[in-house]
N, C-alpha and C positions, 0 to 999 in steps of 0.2 A: 659165580656167573648164573644170575637168575635168569637170563635170557636162552642161556644153554640149557637148564633145567626145564623150562618151558616147552623147548623147541622138541628136545627129546621126549618127554611125557607127554607130548601132544601127537607123538607118532605111533600108528599103528603096530601090532606086535611083530610083522614081517616088513615094515618099511626101514631102509636105512641099514639092514642088518648087514655085519661082516661075515661071510660066508668063509673066506680062505683069509685068515690074517697071517702076516709076514713080519717076520722078526724087523723091527725098526720101523714099522707104520704106525702113523699116529691115529687115533682113534677118540672115540667118545667111550667112558668107561662108568658104568654105575658101582659107585663105591660100596660096599658092603657095611660099614657103621651107619651110615647116614642116607643112603640109597639114591644120594646126590651124583649128577652128571659132571664129570671131569673131564677135562683133556688128560690125555693118556698116552703112552708110546709102547709096541709091544716088544718085551724081552725074552721070551720064549712061548713056543705052542707044542704042547702035550696032548695030542686028540683034541677034546674038546675044552680043554684046560686052558687058558692064556694066562701067564706071567706080564704085568703090565707095570711102568713105573709114571706115576701122575707127575706129569711134568710142571705142573705150578706149585707143587707142594713137597715132592722129594719121597713120599712114601711108595711102597709098593705093594703088590698083593696079586695071588692068582685068582681069576675069576673064569666063570663058565662063559662058553662063548655067548650064550643067553644073554649076558651082561655087559654086550659090546655092540657099538655100532659105529658106521662111519663115522668120519669128523667131518662134518658140513664146512665148507670152504669159509663160511661168515665166522667160523671160529680161529681162522688161522692166523689173524692179524695182529694178536698179540703175542711178543717174541716170548721162549721158554722163559719162566718167571723162578722156579727152583733154579739155584746156581749151587754146584757142590761146592762144599767148602771145607777147611780144615785149619783149625789152629796153628800158627807159625810157632816152631819152636820145639822142645824136648817136653812131654808132658811130665808132670810130677806124678807119684803113687797116688792116685785119686780113681774113685770109680767111675764109671761111665754114667752110673744111675746120679751120682751128683752133678755132675756136668748136665745132665738132662732136665735135672728139676732147678736148674740155674737159669738156663737160657729158654727153655720151650714157651712159645708163645709170648715171648717180651719182645720189646723193641731196644733194637742196638744200632749204633753207628756201626758200619763194617769199614775200617781201613785196609785196604787191598796192598798187601805187601807184596806176593809174587803171585804169578798163574802159571802152573805145570800140568801138563797132560789134561788142561780142560779142568783143574781143580783150582780155584782161589783160595792162595793162602792168606788167612786174614786175622785183625786182632778186632775183638768185639770190644765196643766201649757201651756201656750200660748207658740208656737215657735217662734212667731214673736217678742213678747213683753217680753217674761220669766214671765207675770204676771199669778198668779193662779187665777183660775178662782171661787176659794172657795172663796176668801179674797173679792171679790164683790159681790156675792149673797149669802153666808154663814154668820150668824150672830155668832156663834161659830166657834171655831177652828173644822176642821175634826177629827173623833173619832181614836183613834190609832189601828193599825192593830190588829185583833185577830186571833185565829186560825182555827175558823169555816170556812171551805173551802167546797163550793158544787162542782157541776156538771160544771166548768167552766174552760176555760184553761188558765185563768190567776191566780193567787195567791197572798195574801198578801205583800206588799213589791216590786212586779215586778213594772217597770217602761216600758210602752209601747209608740212608736209613732204611734199617731191612728188620724183617720179623724173622724167626727161626721155625716154619712150619713143621718141620721135622728134624730130628736128630737121632743118630744111633750112637754118637760117642764126640770127643772133642776133636777126634781126629778124621769125622765123616758127620758132617750135619747139612742141612740146606739154608740159604737165605734167598728172600726175595726183597724187593724193594717196596717200602710201603708206597712209594709214588704210583704202583699198581695195585695196591691191594683192594681199591673198590673195583676196578674191573674184574678182580675175582670174587666177589661176594654175590 
């Protein structure tokens, strides 16, 4: 979000500061690795340290209060882009690192099989090889879609072109639609 970078970098040190962040509140957070501004949600507050979830990427970190700003309303229009996902089925004995190397920052088509408690159960199909990720990492075939849909913008039966901006394991990773990728650059 170049517009976001420009907006927050042009502010004075005392402008739009978050004085008393609350758990669940949205904010702008200055990511440690690149000093870029991203939309985030407050997860925890411990004194002047605030844990945030980057809502468009899925990763999180703890920052000092000085690296947070109020989220300007002009950055509210885009829906949360990082959708928590899990591969559907029983995982084979493989390391999380193998999964991470296989999926990180690559493009897939996500076939949404189910949504439970806000987590999308998916099969990922590689856009490069047309190979199912589940066929590599799952012992049994993915479960069939069910009607239980939680508060997620995807529903069973959807197929969405996605990238995996952040992953912890085959049971916890985040997808976002490539249709909105230009809005995040």
